[in-house]
C-alpha positions, 0 to 999 in steps of 0.5 A: 140707937139700940137699947142697953142690954139691961134696959131691954131685959127689964122691959122683956121681963115686965111684958113677957107672956111666959118664961122664955118669951122674947118676941110676943107682940106685947114685948115688941111694942114695949121695946119699940115704945122705949126706943121711940121715947129715946129718939124723941128726947134725942130730937128735942136737942138735935132738931136738924137730925133728919136721919134720926127723924126718919128712923123715928117715923119707921119705928112709929109705923112699925109700932102702929102695925103691931098695935093694929094686929094685937087689936084685931086678934086680942082686944083685951090684951091690946087694952091692957097693953096700951093702958100699961104703956100709957099710949093713946092718952 
């Protein structure tokens, strides 16, 4: 379930590190977080949709790996990102 182009562009504009940035770790995590949220809402109404549940697990593990990489390379950027996305309660 891909994001709408406009929504994705807004996320990229919010989390990019420089003018033409579309692939930094922060942007990737923010886009994945949005997709995870959308899939979570979908699964609340369609609890037997196992293929979407598998896709959700794949996205969550990809986000976890990216966050681990960011935590190890730049702890300050990691803290700012999880704070702005509202992750880790």
